C-alpha positions in Angstrom: -0.1 0.0 0.1 1.2 3.6 -1.2 0.4 6.2 1.4 0.2 9.7 0.3 0.4 12.6 2.5 -2.5 14.9 2.6 -3.7 17.7 5.2 -7.4 17.9 7.0 -8.8 20.1 9.0 -10.9 18.7 11.8 -12.8 19.6 14.9 -10.8 20.1 17.8 -13.2 18.0 20.0 -12.9 15.2 17.8 -9.1 15.2 17.4 -8.7 15.5 21.3 -10.8 12.3 21.7 -8.4 10.7 18.5 -5.3 11.6 20.9 -7.0 10.2 24.1 -8.1 6.9 22.0 -4.1 6.6 20.6 -2.9 7.2 24.1 -4.5 4.7 26.0 -4.6 1.9 23.2 -1.3 2.8 22.3 -1.6 3.0 18.8 -0.8 6.4 16.4 -3.0 8.8 15.6 -2.7 8.5 12.0 -3.9 4.6 12.4 -7.1 5.8 13.3 -7.2 8.6 10.7 -6.1 6.3 7.8 -8.9 3.8 9.1 -11.7 6.6 9.2 -10.4 7.5 5.7 -10.6 4.1 4.3 -14.2 3.3 5.6 -15.0 6.9 3.9 -13.7 5.6 0.9 -15.4 1.9 1.1 -19.0 3.6 2.0 -18.8 5.8 -1.2 -17.5 3.3 -3.7 -19.9 2.9 -6.7 -19.9 0.0 -9.1 -21.0 0.5 -12.6 -22.3 -3.3 -13.0 -25.5 -4.6 -11.7 -25.0 -6.9 -8.3 -26.7 -10.5 -8.6 -28.2 -10.4 -5.2 -31.0 -13.4 -5.0 -34.5 -12.7 -3.9 -35.2 -14.4 -0.9 -39.2 -14.7 -0.5 -40.7 -16.5 2.4 -43.9 -16.1 1.3 -45.1 -13.7 3.8 -44.0 -10.4 5.1 -41.0 -10.8 7.8 -41.3 -8.3 10.9 -38.1 -6.6 12.2 -38.7 -8.4 15.6 -38.4 -11.6 13.9 -35.4 -10.9 12.2 -33.8 -9.6 15.7 -34.8 -12.5 17.5 -33.5 -15.1 14.7 -30.3 -13.1 14.9 -30.1 -13.2 18.7 -30.9 -16.7 18.5 -28.0 -17.6 15.9 -25.4 -15.5 18.1 -26.3 -17.3 21.4 -26.2 -21.0 19.7 -22.8 -20.0 18.7 -21.8 -18.9 22.1 -23.2 -21.8 24.0 -21.8 -24.8 21.5 -18.5 -26.4 22.2 -15.5 -25.5 20.2 -15.1 -27.1 17.0 -18.7 -28.3 16.2 
């Protein structure tokens, strides 16, 4: 990965929080800024081709509560299952 230097103006309070986190975790401030910049780059990325996302049809509407409950059940099962299963 080739790094390029740039100058960015940031809010003083945000910078203070980054400095505190860096000191607390023993990481360089620049690592936090590179990570944030990378997340922004990924978020704004656009593709020219269509995505082939399959449509899942359960034959009925699915509620947000049902999705949350199912996800919680899966997470709970993974935490209670013995390792290697």
